[in-house]
PyMOL Python script that loads the backbone (N, CA, C, O; Angstrom):
from pymol import cmd

cmd.read_pdbstr("""\
ATOM      1  N   ALA A   1     122.598 111.314  87.803  1.00  0.00           N
ATOM      2  CA  ALA A   1     123.022 110.649  86.574  1.00  0.00           C
ATOM      3  C   ALA A   1     123.233 109.174  86.849  1.00  0.00           C
ATOM      4  O   ALA A   1     123.761 108.794  87.895  1.00  0.00           O
ATOM      5  N   GLY A   2     122.819 108.350  85.907  1.00  0.00           N
ATOM      6  CA  GLY A   2     123.039 106.917  86.030  1.00  0.00           C
ATOM      7  C   GLY A   2     124.446 106.566  85.594  1.00  0.00           C
ATOM      8  O   GLY A   2     124.802 106.748  84.430  1.00  0.00           O
ATOM      9  N   LEU A   3     125.240 106.069  86.507  1.00  0.00           N
ATOM     10  CA  LEU A   3     126.607 105.672  86.186  1.00  0.00           C
ATOM     11  C   LEU A   3     126.656 104.162  85.998  1.00  0.00           C
ATOM     12  O   LEU A   3     125.990 103.433  86.733  1.00  0.00           O
ATOM     13  N   PRO A   4     127.428 103.677  85.033  1.00  0.00           N
ATOM     14  CA  PRO A   4     127.515 102.226  84.827  1.00  0.00           C
ATOM     15  C   PRO A   4     128.218 101.555  86.005  1.00  0.00           C
ATOM     16  O   PRO A   4     129.153 102.108  86.584  1.00  0.00           O
ATOM     17  N   VAL A   5     127.759 100.376  86.343  1.00  0.00           N
ATOM     18  CA  VAL A   5     128.327  99.617  87.452  1.00  0.00           C
ATOM     19  C   VAL A   5     129.074  98.415  86.889  1.00  0.00           C
ATOM     20  O   VAL A   5     128.554  97.699  86.033  1.00  0.00           O
ATOM     21  N   VAL A   6     130.292  98.198  87.372  1.00  0.00           N
ATOM     22  CA  VAL A   6     131.087  97.023  87.022  1.00  0.00           C
ATOM     23  C   VAL A   6     131.266  96.240  88.313  1.00  0.00           C
ATOM     24  O   VAL A   6     131.847  96.747  89.272  1.00  0.00           O
ATOM     25  N   THR A   7     130.766  94.994  88.345  1.00  0.00           N
ATOM     26  CA  THR A   7     130.752  94.239  89.594  1.00  0.00           C
ATOM     27  C   THR A   7     130.686  92.744  89.330  1.00  0.00           C
ATOM     28  O   THR A   7     130.637  92.299  88.183  1.00  0.00           O
ATOM     29  N   THR A   8     130.687  91.984  90.406  1.00  0.00           N
ATOM     30  CA  THR A   8     130.505  90.538  90.331  1.00  0.00           C
ATOM     31  C   THR A   8     129.025  90.218  90.537  1.00  0.00           C
ATOM     32  O   THR A   8     128.232  91.105  90.853  1.00  0.00           O
ATOM     33  N   ALA A   9     128.658  88.957  90.358  1.00  0.00           N
ATOM     34  CA  ALA A   9     127.274  88.537  90.607  1.00  0.00           C
ATOM     35  C   ALA A   9     126.890  88.786  92.065  1.00  0.00           C
ATOM     36  O   ALA A   9     125.739  89.109  92.357  1.00  0.00           O
ATOM     37  N   GLN A  10     127.843  88.640  92.976  1.00  0.00           N
ATOM     38  CA  GLN A  10     127.570  88.906  94.395  1.00  0.00           C
ATOM     39  C   GLN A  10     127.161  90.359  94.610  1.00  0.00           C
ATOM     40  O   GLN A  10     126.332  90.654  95.471  1.00  0.00           O
ATOM     41  N   GLY A  11     127.738  91.257  93.834  1.00  0.00           N
ATOM     42  CA  GLY A  11     127.427  92.677  93.968  1.00  0.00           C
ATOM     43  C   GLY A  11     126.005  93.036  93.591  1.00  0.00           C
ATOM     44  O   GLY A  11     125.499  94.080  94.001  1.00  0.00           O
ATOM     45  N   VAL A  12     125.355  92.182  92.813  1.00  0.00           N
ATOM     46  CA  VAL A  12     123.975  92.452  92.401  1.00  0.00           C
ATOM     47  C   VAL A  12     123.027  91.353  92.880  1.00  0.00           C
ATOM     48  O   VAL A  12     121.896  91.252  92.405  1.00  0.00           O
ATOM     49  N   SER A  13     123.494  90.528  93.824  1.00  0.00           N
ATOM     50  CA  SER A  13     122.638  89.447  94.312  1.00  0.00           C
ATOM     51  C   SER A  13     121.375  90.030  94.939  1.00  0.00           C
ATOM     52  O   SER A  13     121.422  91.042  95.639  1.00  0.00           O
ATOM     53  N   GLY A  14     120.276  89.390  94.682  1.00  0.00           N
ATOM     54  CA  GLY A  14     118.998  89.855  95.198  1.00  0.00           C
ATOM     55  C   GLY A  14     118.330  90.903  94.335  1.00  0.00           C
ATOM     56  O   GLY A  14     117.212  91.325  94.633  1.00  0.00           O
ATOM     57  N   LEU A  15     118.984  91.331  93.279  1.00  0.00           N
ATOM     58  CA  LEU A  15     118.409  92.318  92.367  1.00  0.00           C
ATOM     59  C   LEU A  15     118.010  91.630  91.065  1.00  0.00           C
ATOM     60  O   LEU A  15     118.678  90.692  90.629  1.00  0.00           O
ATOM     61  N   SER A  16     116.952  92.078  90.459  1.00  0.00           N
ATOM     62  CA  SER A  16     116.491  91.511  89.185  1.00  0.00           C
ATOM     63  C   SER A  16     117.101  92.292  88.033  1.00  0.00           C
ATOM     64  O   SER A  16     116.390  92.943  87.267  1.00  0.00           O
ATOM     65  N   VAL A  17     118.416  92.225  87.914  1.00  0.00           N
ATOM     66  CA  VAL A  17     119.129  92.947  86.868  1.00  0.00           C
ATOM     67  C   VAL A  17     119.852  91.962  85.960  1.00  0.00           C
ATOM     68  O   VAL A  17     120.133  90.827  86.347  1.00  0.00           O
ATOM     69  N   THR A  18     120.147  92.417  84.745  1.00  0.00           N
ATOM     70  CA  THR A  18     120.764  91.573  83.734  1.00  0.00           C
ATOM     71  C   THR A  18     122.149  92.092  83.380  1.00  0.00           C
ATOM     72  O   THR A  18     122.333  93.279  83.109  1.00  0.00           O
ATOM     73  N   ASN A  19     123.117  91.186  83.388  1.00  0.00           N
ATOM     74  CA  ASN A  19     124.483  91.524  83.007  1.00  0.00           C
ATOM     75  C   ASN A  19     124.496  91.990  81.553  1.00  0.00           C
ATOM     76  O   ASN A  19     123.932  91.335  80.677  1.00  0.00           O
ATOM     77  N   GLY A  20     125.139  93.116  81.308  1.00  0.00           N
ATOM     78  CA  GLY A  20     125.208  93.675  79.965  1.00  0.00           C
ATOM     79  C   GLY A  20     124.071  94.624  79.646  1.00  0.00           C
ATOM     80  O   GLY A  20     124.119  95.354  78.656  1.00  0.00           O
ATOM     81  N   GLU A  21     123.047  94.612  80.485  1.00  0.00           N
ATOM     82  CA  GLU A  21     121.920  95.536  80.303  1.00  0.00           C
ATOM     83  C   GLU A  21     121.878  96.576  81.416  1.00  0.00           C
ATOM     84  O   GLU A  21     121.811  97.775  81.149  1.00  0.00           O
ATOM     85  N   HIS A  22     121.916  96.117  82.660  1.00  0.00           N
ATOM     86  CA  HIS A  22     121.856  97.013  83.818  1.00  0.00           C
ATOM     87  C   HIS A  22     123.224  97.234  84.465  1.00  0.00           C
ATOM     88  O   HIS A  22     123.418  98.215  85.183  1.00  0.00           O
ATOM     89  N   TYR A  23     124.151  96.346  84.219  1.00  0.00           N
ATOM     90  CA  TYR A  23     125.502  96.427  84.783  1.00  0.00           C
ATOM     91  C   TYR A  23     126.438  95.586  83.925  1.00  0.00           C
ATOM     92  O   TYR A  23     125.992  94.828  83.064  1.00  0.00           O
ATOM     93  N   LEU A  24     127.728  95.723  84.163  1.00  0.00           N
ATOM     94  CA  LEU A  24     128.737  94.884  83.512  1.00  0.00           C
ATOM     95  C   LEU A  24     129.339  93.996  84.588  1.00  0.00           C
ATOM     96  O   LEU A  24     129.795  94.490  85.619  1.00  0.00           O
ATOM     97  N   GLY A  25     129.344  92.679  84.352  1.00  0.00           N
ATOM     98  CA  GLY A  25     129.803  91.791  85.397  1.00  0.00           C
ATOM     99  C   GLY A  25     130.768  90.725  84.951  1.00  0.00           C
ATOM    100  O   GLY A  25     130.749  90.265  83.809  1.00  0.00           O
ATOM    101  N   SER A  26     131.612  90.345  85.885  1.00  0.00           N
ATOM    102  CA  SER A  26     132.546  89.237  85.732  1.00  0.00           C
ATOM    103  C   SER A  26     132.827  88.710  87.131  1.00  0.00           C
ATOM    104  O   SER A  26     132.559  89.391  88.120  1.00  0.00           O
ATOM    105  N   GLU A  27     133.364  87.505  87.214  1.00  0.00           N
ATOM    106  CA  GLU A  27     133.556  86.885  88.524  1.00  0.00           C
ATOM    107  C   GLU A  27     134.973  86.978  89.075  1.00  0.00           C
ATOM    108  O   GLU A  27     135.242  86.484  90.170  1.00  0.00           O
ATOM    109  N   ASP A  28     135.874  87.599  88.337  1.00  0.00           N
ATOM    110  CA  ASP A  28     137.234  87.719  88.867  1.00  0.00           C
ATOM    111  C   ASP A  28     137.834  89.065  88.478  1.00  0.00           C
ATOM    112  O   ASP A  28     137.314  89.770  87.613  1.00  0.00           O
ATOM    113  N   ALA A  29     138.927  89.403  89.130  1.00  0.00           N
ATOM    114  CA  ALA A  29     139.565  90.708  88.914  1.00  0.00           C
ATOM    115  C   ALA A  29     140.000  90.893  87.468  1.00  0.00           C
ATOM    116  O   ALA A  29     139.864  91.982  86.911  1.00  0.00           O
ATOM    117  N   SER A  30     140.516  89.847  86.864  1.00  0.00           N
ATOM    118  CA  SER A  30     140.962  89.931  85.473  1.00  0.00           C
ATOM    119  C   SER A  30     139.788  90.232  84.541  1.00  0.00           C
ATOM    120  O   SER A  30     139.898  91.059  83.636  1.00  0.00           O
ATOM    121  N   GLY A  31     138.682  89.562  84.770  1.00  0.00           N
ATOM    122  CA  GLY A  31     137.491  89.793  83.949  1.00  0.00           C
ATOM    123  C   GLY A  31     136.930  91.192  84.129  1.00  0.00           C
ATOM    124  O   GLY A  31     136.497  91.822  83.164  1.00  0.00           O
ATOM    125  N   LEU A  32     136.938  91.678  85.359  1.00  0.00           N
ATOM    126  CA  LEU A  32     136.459  93.036  85.620  1.00  0.00           C
ATOM    127  C   LEU A  32     137.361  94.060  84.940  1.00  0.00           C
ATOM    128  O   LEU A  32     136.877  95.029  84.354  1.00  0.00           O
ATOM    129  N   ALA A  33     138.674  93.844  85.018  1.00  0.00           N
ATOM    130  CA  ALA A  33     139.620  94.751  84.358  1.00  0.00           C
ATOM    131  C   ALA A  33     139.422  94.734  82.847  1.00  0.00           C
ATOM    132  O   ALA A  33     139.481  95.779  82.199  1.00  0.00           O
ATOM    133  N   THR A  34     139.187  93.551  82.285  1.00  0.00           N
ATOM    134  CA  THR A  34     138.945  93.427  80.844  1.00  0.00           C
ATOM    135  C   THR A  34     137.710  94.219  80.438  1.00  0.00           C
ATOM    136  O   THR A  34     137.717  94.904  79.415  1.00  0.00           O
ATOM    137  N   LEU A  35     136.652  94.128  81.232  1.00  0.00           N
ATOM    138  CA  LEU A  35     135.433  94.890  80.934  1.00  0.00           C
ATOM    139  C   LEU A  35     135.705  96.389  80.946  1.00  0.00           C
ATOM    140  O   LEU A  35     135.247  97.112  80.061  1.00  0.00           O
ATOM    141  N   ILE A  36     136.435  96.847  81.928  1.00  0.00           N
ATOM    142  CA  ILE A  36     136.736  98.281  82.026  1.00  0.00           C
ATOM    143  C   ILE A  36     137.512  98.748  80.803  1.00  0.00           C
ATOM    144  O   ILE A  36     137.202  99.790  80.226  1.00  0.00           O
ATOM    145  N   VAL A  37     138.519  97.980  80.408  1.00  0.00           N
ATOM    146  CA  VAL A  37     139.317  98.341  79.230  1.00  0.00           C
ATOM    147  C   VAL A  37     138.465  98.277  77.967  1.00  0.00           C
ATOM    148  O   VAL A  37     138.528  99.169  77.121  1.00  0.00           O
ATOM    149  N   GLU A  38     137.666  97.215  77.844  1.00  0.00           N
ATOM    150  CA  GLU A  38     136.833  97.022  76.651  1.00  0.00           C
ATOM    151  C   GLU A  38     135.818  98.143  76.465  1.00  0.00           C
ATOM    152  O   GLU A  38     135.578  98.578  75.338  1.00  0.00           O
ATOM    153  N   TYR A  39     135.224  98.612  77.548  1.00  0.00           N
ATOM    154  CA  TYR A  39     134.168  99.621  77.447  1.00  0.00           C
ATOM    155  C   TYR A  39     134.678 101.052  77.597  1.00  0.00           C
ATOM    156  O   TYR A  39     133.899 101.993  77.451  1.00  0.00           O
ATOM    157  N   ALA A  40     135.948 101.236  77.882  1.00  0.00           N
ATOM    158  CA  ALA A  40     136.499 102.583  78.079  1.00  0.00           C
ATOM    159  C   ALA A  40     136.296 103.480  76.865  1.00  0.00           C
ATOM    160  O   ALA A  40     136.138 104.693  77.007  1.00  0.00           O
ATOM    161  N   ASP A  41     136.299 102.896  75.687  1.00  0.00           N
ATOM    162  CA  ASP A  41     136.122 103.699  74.468  1.00  0.00           C
ATOM    163  C   ASP A  41     134.719 103.559  73.884  1.00  0.00           C
ATOM    164  O   ASP A  41     134.515 103.772  72.689  1.00  0.00           O
ATOM    165  N   LYS A  42     133.743 103.197  74.738  1.00  0.00           N
ATOM    166  CA  LYS A  42     132.350 103.064  74.302  1.00  0.00           C
ATOM    167  C   LYS A  42     131.442 103.891  75.218  1.00  0.00           C
ATOM    168  O   LYS A  42     130.578 103.339  75.899  1.00  0.00           O
ATOM    169  N   PRO A  43     131.634 105.201  75.234  1.00  0.00           N
ATOM    170  CA  PRO A  43     130.870 106.027  76.177  1.00  0.00           C
ATOM    171  C   PRO A  43     129.360 105.957  75.963  1.00  0.00           C
ATOM    172  O   PRO A  43     128.601 106.022  76.929  1.00  0.00           O
ATOM    173  N   ALA A  44     128.919 105.827  74.729  1.00  0.00           N
ATOM    174  CA  ALA A  44     127.472 105.761  74.479  1.00  0.00           C
ATOM    175  C   ALA A  44     126.882 104.497  75.098  1.00  0.00           C
ATOM    176  O   ALA A  44     125.799 104.538  75.682  1.00  0.00           O
ATOM    177  N   ARG A  45     127.583 103.384  74.973  1.00  0.00           N
ATOM    178  CA  ARG A  45     127.099 102.124  75.551  1.00  0.00           C
ATOM    179  C   ARG A  45     127.128 102.187  77.081  1.00  0.00           C
ATOM    180  O   ARG A  45     126.213 101.699  77.744  1.00  0.00           O
ATOM    181  N   LEU A  46     128.171 102.782  77.631  1.00  0.00           N
ATOM    182  CA  LEU A  46     128.239 102.953  79.083  1.00  0.00           C
ATOM    183  C   LEU A  46     127.095 103.826  79.587  1.00  0.00           C
ATOM    184  O   LEU A  46     126.532 103.575  80.653  1.00  0.00           O
ATOM    185  N   GLU A  47     126.763 104.843  78.819  1.00  0.00           N
ATOM    186  CA  GLU A  47     125.642 105.712  79.195  1.00  0.00           C
ATOM    187  C   GLU A  47     124.332 104.929  79.185  1.00  0.00           C
ATOM    188  O   GLU A  47     123.503 105.108  80.077  1.00  0.00           O
ATOM    189  N   GLN A  48     124.132 104.060  78.188  1.00  0.00           N
ATOM    190  CA  GLN A  48     122.918 103.233  78.125  1.00  0.00           C
ATOM    191  C   GLN A  48     122.819 102.314  79.340  1.00  0.00           C
ATOM    192  O   GLN A  48     121.761 102.201  79.960  1.00  0.00           O
ATOM    193  N   ILE A  49     123.924 101.664  79.670  1.00  0.00           N
ATOM    194  CA  ILE A  49     123.931 100.745  80.812  1.00  0.00           C
ATOM    195  C   ILE A  49     123.679 101.512  82.113  1.00  0.00           C
ATOM    196  O   ILE A  49     122.911 101.059  82.962  1.00  0.00           O
ATOM    197  N   GLY A  50     124.312 102.651  82.265  1.00  0.00           N
ATOM    198  CA  GLY A  50     124.093 103.472  83.454  1.00  0.00           C
ATOM    199  C   GLY A  50     122.655 103.940  83.572  1.00  0.00           C
ATOM    200  O   GLY A  50     122.082 103.935  84.661  1.00  0.00           O
ATOM    201  N   GLU A  51     122.076 104.341  82.464  1.00  0.00           N
ATOM    202  CA  GLU A  51     120.684 104.796  82.467  1.00  0.00           C
ATOM    203  C   GLU A  51     119.735 103.644  82.787  1.00  0.00           C
ATOM    204  O   GLU A  51     118.781 103.824  83.545  1.00  0.00           O
ATOM    205  N   ALA A  52     119.984 102.468  82.222  1.00  0.00           N
ATOM    206  CA  ALA A  52     119.138 101.302  82.513  1.00  0.00           C
ATOM    207  C   ALA A  52     119.196 100.957  84.000  1.00  0.00           C
ATOM    208  O   ALA A  52     118.178 100.607  84.597  1.00  0.00           O
ATOM    209  N   GLY A  53     120.372 101.053  84.592  1.00  0.00           N
ATOM    210  CA  GLY A  53     120.504 100.813  86.027  1.00  0.00           C
ATOM    211  C   GLY A  53     119.764 101.850  86.848  1.00  0.00           C
ATOM    212  O   GLY A  53     119.112 101.516  87.838  1.00  0.00           O
ATOM    213  N   ARG A  54     119.860 103.097  86.446  1.00  0.00           N
ATOM    214  CA  ARG A  54     119.165 104.177  87.157  1.00  0.00           C
ATOM    215  C   ARG A  54     117.656 103.975  87.098  1.00  0.00           C
ATOM    216  O   ARG A  54     116.963 104.125  88.104  1.00  0.00           O
ATOM    217  N   VAL A  55     117.150 103.634  85.914  1.00  0.00           N
ATOM    218  CA  VAL A  55     115.713 103.409  85.747  1.00  0.00           C
ATOM    219  C   VAL A  55     115.256 102.246  86.631  1.00  0.00           C
ATOM    220  O   VAL A  55     114.207 102.323  87.270  1.00  0.00           O
ATOM    221  N   TYR A  56     116.040 101.175  86.663  1.00  0.00           N
ATOM    222  CA  TYR A  56     115.711 100.025  87.506  1.00  0.00           C
ATOM    223  C   TYR A  56     115.613 100.439  88.979  1.00  0.00           C
ATOM    224  O   TYR A  56     114.640 100.108  89.657  1.00  0.00           O
ATOM    225  N   VAL A  57     116.609 101.152  89.461  1.00  0.00           N
ATOM    226  CA  VAL A  57     116.627 101.559  90.870  1.00  0.00           C
ATOM    227  C   VAL A  57     115.468 102.498  91.181  1.00  0.00           C
ATOM    228  O   VAL A  57     114.808 102.342  92.208  1.00  0.00           O
ATOM    229  N   ARG A  58     115.213 103.461  90.318  1.00  0.00           N
ATOM    230  CA  ARG A  58     114.105 104.403  90.559  1.00  0.00           C
ATOM    231  C   ARG A  58     112.767 103.680  90.592  1.00  0.00           C
ATOM    232  O   ARG A  58     111.896 104.026  91.390  1.00  0.00           O
ATOM    233  N   ALA A  59     112.594 102.677  89.731  1.00  0.00           N
ATOM    234  CA  ALA A  59     111.316 101.973  89.647  1.00  0.00           C
ATOM    235  C   ALA A  59     111.089 101.014  90.813  1.00  0.00           C
ATOM    236  O   ALA A  59     109.943 100.759  91.183  1.00  0.00           O
ATOM    237  N   ARG A  60     112.155 100.480  91.395  1.00  0.00           N
ATOM    238  CA  ARG A  60     111.988  99.432  92.397  1.00  0.00           C
ATOM    239  C   ARG A  60     112.513  99.763  93.788  1.00  0.00           C
ATOM    240  O   ARG A  60     112.106  99.134  94.765  1.00  0.00           O
ATOM    241  N   HIS A  61     113.399 100.730  93.890  1.00  0.00           N
ATOM    242  CA  HIS A  61     114.044 100.965  95.183  1.00  0.00           C
ATOM    243  C   HIS A  61     114.011 102.417  95.648  1.00  0.00           C
ATOM    244  O   HIS A  61     114.655 102.756  96.641  1.00  0.00           O
ATOM    245  N   ASP A  62     113.286 103.266  94.962  1.00  0.00           N
ATOM    246  CA  ASP A  62     113.144 104.660  95.372  1.00  0.00           C
ATOM    247  C   ASP A  62     112.296 104.713  96.649  1.00  0.00           C
ATOM    248  O   ASP A  62     111.402 103.886  96.830  1.00  0.00           O
ATOM    249  N   TRP A  63     112.565 105.668  97.521  1.00  0.00           N
ATOM    250  CA  TRP A  63     111.812 105.789  98.773  1.00  0.00           C
ATOM    251  C   TRP A  63     110.319 105.914  98.535  1.00  0.00           C
ATOM    252  O   TRP A  63     109.526 105.345  99.285  1.00  0.00           O
ATOM    253  N   SER A  64     109.922 106.648  97.504  1.00  0.00           N
ATOM    254  CA  SER A  64     108.484 106.820  97.257  1.00  0.00           C
ATOM    255  C   SER A  64     107.836 105.492  96.873  1.00  0.00           C
ATOM    256  O   SER A  64     106.688 105.239  97.238  1.00  0.00           O
ATOM    257  N   VAL A  65     108.550 104.651  96.147  1.00  0.00           N
ATOM    258  CA  VAL A  65     108.033 103.327  95.786  1.00  0.00           C
ATOM    259  C   VAL A  65     107.909 102.471  97.042  1.00  0.00           C
ATOM    260  O   VAL A  65     106.885 101.822  97.253  1.00  0.00           O
ATOM    261  N   SER A  66     108.938 102.468  97.870  1.00  0.00           N
ATOM    262  CA  SER A  66     108.908 101.694  99.114  1.00  0.00           C
ATOM    263  C   SER A  66     107.791 102.172 100.030  1.00  0.00           C
ATOM    264  O   SER A  66     107.089 101.358 100.630  1.00  0.00           O
ATOM    265  N   ALA A  67     107.624 103.472 100.142  1.00  0.00           N
ATOM    266  CA  ALA A  67     106.570 104.028 100.996  1.00  0.00           C
ATOM    267  C   ALA A  67     105.191 103.614 100.494  1.00  0.00           C
ATOM    268  O   ALA A  67     104.321 103.267 101.293  1.00  0.00           O
ATOM    269  N   ALA A  68     104.986 103.646  99.194  1.00  0.00           N
ATOM    270  CA  ALA A  68     103.692 103.248  98.629  1.00  0.00           C
ATOM    271  C   ALA A  68     103.423 101.769  98.892  1.00  0.00           C
ATOM    272  O   ALA A  68     102.293 101.393  99.206  1.00  0.00           O
ATOM    273  N   GLN A  69     104.441 100.935  98.767  1.00  0.00           N
ATOM    274  CA  GLN A  69     104.275  99.503  99.038  1.00  0.00           C
ATOM    275  C   GLN A  69     103.940  99.264 100.506  1.00  0.00           C
ATOM    276  O   GLN A  69     103.074  98.448 100.820  1.00  0.00           O
ATOM    277  N   LEU A  70     104.619  99.969 101.404  1.00  0.00           N
ATOM    278  CA  LEU A  70     104.327  99.833 102.832  1.00  0.00           C
ATOM    279  C   LEU A  70     102.922 100.315 103.169  1.00  0.00           C
ATOM    280  O   LEU A  70     102.237  99.718 103.999  1.00  0.00           O
ATOM    281  N   GLU A  71     102.501 101.384 102.531  1.00  0.00           N
ATOM    282  CA  GLU A  71     101.158 101.902 102.784  1.00  0.00           C
ATOM    283  C   GLU A  71     100.096 100.874 102.418  1.00  0.00           C
ATOM    284  O   GLU A  71      99.121 100.703 103.150  1.00  0.00           O
ATOM    285  N   VAL A  72     100.275 100.192 101.300  1.00  0.00           N
ATOM    286  CA  VAL A  72      99.333  99.146 100.889  1.00  0.00           C
ATOM    287  C   VAL A  72      99.294  98.033 101.935  1.00  0.00           C
ATOM    288  O   VAL A  72      98.218  97.559 102.300  1.00  0.00           O
ATOM    289  N   ILE A  73     100.454  97.621 102.411  1.00  0.00           N
ATOM    290  CA  ILE A  73     100.520  96.551 103.413  1.00  0.00           C
ATOM    291  C   ILE A  73      99.869  96.992 104.717  1.00  0.00           C
ATOM    292  O   ILE A  73      99.066  96.253 105.286  1.00  0.00           O
ATOM    293  N   TYR A  74     100.205  98.187 105.197  1.00  0.00           N
ATOM    294  CA  TYR A  74      99.620  98.683 106.449  1.00  0.00           C
ATOM    295  C   TYR A  74      98.103  98.807 106.336  1.00  0.00           C
ATOM    296  O   TYR A  74      97.377  98.454 107.266  1.00  0.00           O
ATOM    297  N   THR A  75      97.631  99.302 105.212  1.00  0.00           N
ATOM    298  CA  THR A  75      96.189  99.456 105.017  1.00  0.00           C
ATOM    299  C   THR A  75      95.502  98.097 105.044  1.00  0.00           C
ATOM    300  O   THR A  75      94.463  97.927 105.682  1.00  0.00           O
ATOM    301  N   ARG A  76      96.087  97.142 104.350  1.00  0.00           N
ATOM    302  CA  ARG A  76      95.479  95.816 104.286  1.00  0.00           C
ATOM    303  C   ARG A  76      95.409  95.179 105.671  1.00  0.00           C
ATOM    304  O   ARG A  76      94.388  94.587 106.020  1.00  0.00           O
ATOM    305  N   PHE A  77      96.465  95.287 106.458  1.00  0.00           N
ATOM    306  CA  PHE A  77      96.489  94.637 107.761  1.00  0.00           C
ATOM    307  C   PHE A  77      95.811  95.448 108.862  1.00  0.00           C
ATOM    308  O   PHE A  77      95.551  94.912 109.939  1.00  0.00           O
ATOM    309  N   SER A  78      95.523  96.704 108.625  1.00  0.00           N
ATOM    310  CA  SER A  78      94.856  97.503 109.651  1.00  0.00           C
ATOM    311  C   SER A  78      93.339  97.446 109.528  1.00  0.00           C
ATOM    312  O   SER A  78      92.629  97.916 110.417  1.00  0.00           O
ATOM    313  N   GLN A  79      92.841  96.886 108.452  1.00  0.00           N
ATOM    314  CA  GLN A  79      91.398  96.752 108.272  1.00  0.00           C
ATOM    315  C   GLN A  79      90.899  95.555 109.080  1.00  0.00           C
ATOM    316  O   GLN A  79      91.488  94.476 109.019  1.00  0.00           O
ATOM    317  N   PRO A  80      89.808  95.743 109.843  1.00  0.00           N
ATOM    318  CA  PRO A  80      89.277  94.605 110.601  1.00  0.00           C
ATOM    319  C   PRO A  80      88.707  93.553 109.645  1.00  0.00           C
ATOM    320  O   PRO A  80      88.100  93.883 108.626  1.00  0.00           O
ATOM    321  N   LYS A  81      88.914  92.300 109.993  1.00  0.00           N
ATOM    322  CA  LYS A  81      88.354  91.213 109.191  1.00  0.00           C
ATOM    323  C   LYS A  81      86.868  91.132 109.470  1.00  0.00           C
ATOM    324  O   LYS A  81      86.417  91.379 110.589  1.00  0.00           O
ATOM    325  N   GLN A  82      86.114  90.784 108.445  1.00  0.00           N
ATOM    326  CA  GLN A  82      84.674  90.646 108.627  1.00  0.00           C
ATOM    327  C   GLN A  82      84.393  89.535 109.627  1.00  0.00           C
ATOM    328  O   GLN A  82      84.951  88.442 109.529  1.00  0.00           O
ATOM    329  N   GLY A  83      83.537  89.819 110.574  1.00  0.00           N
ATOM    330  CA  GLY A  83      83.170  88.827 111.571  1.00  0.00           C
ATOM    331  C   GLY A  83      84.102  88.778 112.768  1.00  0.00           C
ATOM    332  O   GLY A  83      83.847  88.028 113.711  1.00  0.00           O
ATOM    333  N   SER A  84      85.176  89.557 112.754  1.00  0.00           N
ATOM    334  CA  SER A  84      86.095  89.538 113.898  1.00  0.00           C
ATOM    335  C   SER A  84      85.616  90.534 114.950  1.00  0.00           C
ATOM    336  O   SER A  84      84.929  91.506 114.637  1.00  0.00           O
ATOM    337  N   ARG A  85      85.985  90.279 116.180  1.00  0.00           N
ATOM    338  CA  ARG A  85      85.597  91.170 117.263  1.00  0.00           C
ATOM    339  C   ARG A  85      86.718  92.146 117.547  1.00  0.00           C
ATOM    340  O   ARG A  85      87.895  91.842 117.353  1.00  0.00           O
ATOM    341  N   SER A  86      86.338  93.312 118.006  1.00  0.00           N
ATOM    342  CA  SER A  86      87.319  94.332 118.362  1.00  0.00           C
ATOM    343  C   SER A  86      88.092  93.885 119.597  1.00  0.00           C
ATOM    344  O   SER A  86      87.535  93.239 120.484  1.00  0.00           O
ATOM    345  N   CYS A  87      89.359  94.225 119.651  1.00  0.00           N
ATOM    346  CA  CYS A  87      90.163  93.850 120.820  1.00  0.00           C
ATOM    347  C   CYS A  87      90.075  94.900 121.922  1.00  0.00           C
ATOM    348  O   CYS A  87      90.704  94.739 122.968  1.00  0.00           O
ATOM    349  N   VAL A  88      89.313  95.966 121.715  1.00  0.00           N
ATOM    350  CA  VAL A  88      89.134  96.985 122.742  1.00  0.00           C
ATOM    351  C   VAL A  88      87.727  97.033 123.242  1.00  0.00           C
ATOM    352  O   VAL A  88      87.409  97.842 124.114  1.00  0.00           O
TER     353      VAL A  88
END
""", "prot")
cmd.dss("prot")
cmd.show_as("cartoon", "prot")
cmd.util.cbc("prot")
cmd.orient("prot")
């Protein structure tokens, strides 16, 4: 199940996610607490945010996605270049 994430920008650094769509964010403890209180009575919206986060992670960070990306890289670099000589 996709659970909603409440965090700071540092918590999602390096990820291509949007505040309010994939997670709920604020930069201080007071802001994070306000978000939790504000959304506590909005379960449908929390479910949407959690699901959007789950979809993002499955599409970009699932092991099968990573394995497929690595396979493409390994295949590309394991092919001999035209005109190159074998090292054996």
